[in-house]
C-alpha positions as CSV (number, residue, x, y, z in Angstrom):
1,M,125.3,66.5,159.3
2,T,124.5,68.8,162.2
3,A,126.9,71.7,162.7
4,R,127.1,74.7,164.8
5,T,129.6,77.5,164.9
6,I,131.5,77.8,168.2
7,P,130.1,80.9,170.0
8,Q,132.6,83.6,170.9
9,P,132.5,86.2,173.7
10,V,131.5,89.8,172.9
11,E,133.7,92.5,174.3
12,H,132.2,95.1,176.6
13,T,131.8,98.6,175.3
14,A,131.2,102.0,176.9
15,P,127.6,102.9,177.8
16,H,125.4,104.0,174.9
17,Q,128.1,103.0,172.4
18,P,126.7,100.9,169.5
19,V,127.8,97.3,169.7
20,A,129.2,95.9,166.5
21,P,128.5,92.2,165.7
22,A,131.3,90.1,167.0
23,S,133.5,88.3,164.5
24,P,134.8,84.9,165.4
25,P,138.6,85.0,165.8
26,R,140.5,83.6,162.9
27,I,143.1,80.9,163.4
28,S,145.7,79.5,161.1
29,V,145.4,76.2,159.3
30,Q,148.4,74.9,161.3
31,D,146.7,75.8,164.6
32,Y,143.5,74.1,163.4
33,L,145.3,70.9,162.4
34,E,147.1,70.8,165.8
35,M,143.9,71.2,167.6
36,E,142.1,68.6,165.6
37,R,144.9,66.1,166.1
38,V,144.1,65.9,169.9
39,S,140.4,66.9,169.9
40,K,137.8,64.3,171.0
41,T,135.3,65.9,168.7
42,R,135.4,66.8,165.0
43,H,135.7,70.4,163.7
44,E,135.4,71.8,160.2
45,Y,137.6,74.7,159.1
46,V,136.5,77.4,156.7
47,D,138.9,80.3,156.0
48,G,140.1,80.7,159.5
49,E,136.7,79.8,161.2
50,I,136.3,76.7,163.4
51,I,132.9,74.9,163.1
52,D,132.0,72.4,165.8
53,M,130.4,69.2,164.5
54,A,127.6,68.2,166.8
55,G,125.9,64.8,167.0
56,G,123.0,64.0,164.7
57,S,119.6,62.5,165.2
58,P,118.8,58.7,165.1
59,V,117.3,59.2,161.6
60,Y,120.4,61.1,160.4
61,D,122.6,58.3,161.7
62,C,120.5,55.6,160.0
63,L,120.5,57.4,156.7
64,S,124.2,58.0,156.7
65,L,124.8,54.3,157.7
66,N,122.5,53.0,155.0
67,A,124.3,55.0,152.3
68,L,127.7,53.8,153.6
69,L,126.7,50.2,153.8
70,R,125.0,50.2,150.3
71,L,128.2,51.6,148.8
72,A,130.4,49.2,150.7
73,T,128.3,46.2,149.6
74,A,128.3,47.3,146.0
75,F,132.0,47.9,146.0
76,G,132.8,44.5,147.3
77,D,136.5,43.7,146.8
78,G,136.8,46.1,143.8
79,P,138.9,49.3,143.5
80,C,136.2,51.6,145.0
81,K,136.4,52.8,148.6
82,P,133.8,54.5,150.9
83,F,134.8,56.8,153.8
84,T,132.8,57.6,156.9
85,A,131.9,61.0,158.4
86,N,135.1,60.7,160.6
87,F,137.2,61.2,157.5
88,R,138.2,64.7,156.6
89,V,138.2,66.1,153.1
90,R,140.4,69.1,152.1
91,V,138.4,71.3,149.8
92,N,141.3,73.7,149.3
93,P,144.3,74.9,151.5
94,T,142.0,76.9,153.8
95,Q,138.9,74.7,153.9
96,Y,138.4,71.3,155.5
97,R,135.0,69.5,155.7
98,Y,133.7,66.2,157.1
99,P,131.2,64.9,154.6
100,D,128.7,62.4,156.0
101,V,129.9,59.9,153.3
102,S,132.5,60.2,150.6
103,A,133.8,57.7,148.1
104,L,136.1,57.2,145.1
105,C,137.3,54.5,142.7
106,G,141.0,53.9,142.2
107,D,143.9,55.4,144.2
108,A,143.0,57.7,147.0
109,Q,145.2,60.8,147.4
110,F,145.8,62.2,150.9
111,T,147.6,65.2,152.5
112,D,150.7,64.5,154.5
113,E,149.0,66.0,157.6
114,N,148.3,64.0,160.8
115,P,145.6,62.8,160.5
116,P,145.6,63.0,156.7
117,A,142.8,64.5,154.7
118,L,141.3,63.1,151.5
119,L,142.1,65.1,148.4
120,N,140.2,63.4,145.5
121,P,136.8,62.2,146.4
122,T,134.4,61.7,143.5
123,L,131.2,61.2,145.5
124,I,130.1,63.4,148.4
125,I,126.9,62.6,150.4
126,E,125.4,64.9,153.0
127,V,122.3,64.1,155.1
128,L,120.3,67.3,155.7
129,S,118.9,68.7,158.9
130,P,117.0,71.9,159.6
131,S,120.1,73.6,160.9
132,T,122.4,72.6,158.0
133,A,120.2,72.3,154.9
134,S,120.8,75.8,153.6
135,N,124.5,75.5,154.2
136,D,124.7,72.0,152.5
137,R,122.8,73.2,149.5
138,D,124.6,76.5,149.0
139,D,128.0,77.0,150.7
140,K,129.1,73.4,150.8
141,F,128.0,72.8,147.3
142,N,130.0,75.9,146.2
143,E,133.0,74.5,148.0
144,Y,132.8,70.9,146.9
145,R,132.5,71.8,143.2
146,Q,135.9,73.5,143.5
147,V,137.3,70.0,143.9
148,A,137.9,68.8,140.3
149,S,137.5,65.2,141.2
150,V,133.9,65.5,142.6
151,V,131.4,64.3,140.1
152,D,128.4,63.4,142.2
153,Y,126.9,65.3,145.2
154,L,123.9,63.8,146.9
155,L,121.7,65.5,149.5
156,I,119.4,63.3,151.5
157,E,116.4,64.7,153.4
158,Q,115.7,63.2,156.8
159,D,112.2,64.7,157.4
160,K,110.7,63.4,154.1
161,V,111.5,61.0,151.3
162,E,113.7,63.1,149.0
163,A,117.2,63.1,147.6
164,A,118.7,65.8,145.4
165,H,121.5,64.5,143.1
166,F,123.9,67.0,141.6
167,A,125.8,65.5,138.7
168,R,128.8,67.3,137.1
169,Q,128.6,67.6,133.3
170,S,131.5,70.0,132.8
171,A,133.7,72.4,134.8
172,V,130.8,74.9,134.9
173,Q,127.7,72.8,134.4
174,W,125.8,70.5,136.9
175,N,122.5,68.7,136.4
176,I,120.2,68.5,139.4
177,T,117.6,65.6,139.7
178,I,115.2,65.4,142.6
179,Y,113.9,61.9,143.7
180,S,110.9,61.7,146.0
181,H,109.6,58.1,145.8
182,L,110.9,55.1,147.6
183,A,110.9,53.1,144.3
184,D,113.1,55.8,142.5
185,T,116.6,54.7,141.5
186,L,119.5,57.1,141.2
187,K,122.8,56.3,139.5
188,L,126.1,57.6,140.9
189,E,128.2,57.6,137.8
190,S,131.5,58.3,139.6
191,V,131.4,55.1,141.5
192,G,129.2,53.0,139.1
193,V,126.5,52.3,141.7
194,S,122.7,52.6,141.5
195,L,120.7,53.2,144.7
196,T,117.0,53.2,145.3
197,L,115.5,55.5,147.9
198,S,114.2,52.5,149.6
199,D,117.8,51.5,150.1
200,L,118.6,54.8,151.7
201,Y,115.5,55.1,153.9
202,R,115.6,51.5,155.1
203,K,114.8,51.1,158.9
204,T,113.7,54.8,159.2
205,P,110.2,56.0,159.9
206,L,109.9,56.9,156.2
207,A,110.8,53.4,155.0
208,S,107.2,52.4,154.2
209,P,104.6,54.5,152.4
210,P,101.4,55.4,154.3
211,A,98.9,52.6,154.3
212,E,96.1,53.1,151.8
213,S,92.6,53.5,153.2
214,A,90.7,50.2,153.3
215,S,88.2,49.7,150.5
216,T,84.6,50.2,151.5
217,S,83.0,46.9,152.3
218,G,80.4,45.6,149.8
219,E,82.0,47.3,146.8
């Protein structure tokens, strides 16, 4: 997911007066929800700050779609449901995010807002980009683990073959496994689905390993 904070104007000060860093104005949850209801673009909301969700690269789009389609195919007509990046998740009463992909098995719980936000995802998937990687690994992970229902958090690199799987073991313990080969298989326990990295990187420039050098003739 590619994100950028909406820039805010800096107030003019008297000559030679030090300029303090500008703080984005804070808005209420209600104002955010009203704005999002009519907005043509998506915005996240974190403790009063509005974050504009910009478009992603073709590779980002392909990775997100691959993850979504693999989940949807595995789920079939069963009780599990995947959600796209257009579906908002409420982390807590003052934080709303748009994961690239989310999913759960069983009954989905929603807020009574318009449009509603998902309350109980068990799987969250984010595709990393240079501008969001640090935020996805740190701030967003810290936020998502506040949601008691979240069991699996998957981060997918778009510049190299690598996926980091955070699996909840208890309220305070998570195991982290790094996968870096197309043949690697990761299991998402919360939705009972196994994915190979070749599934995730299908139809991207990283889908095939570099060709090996041809053997020297005459050997």
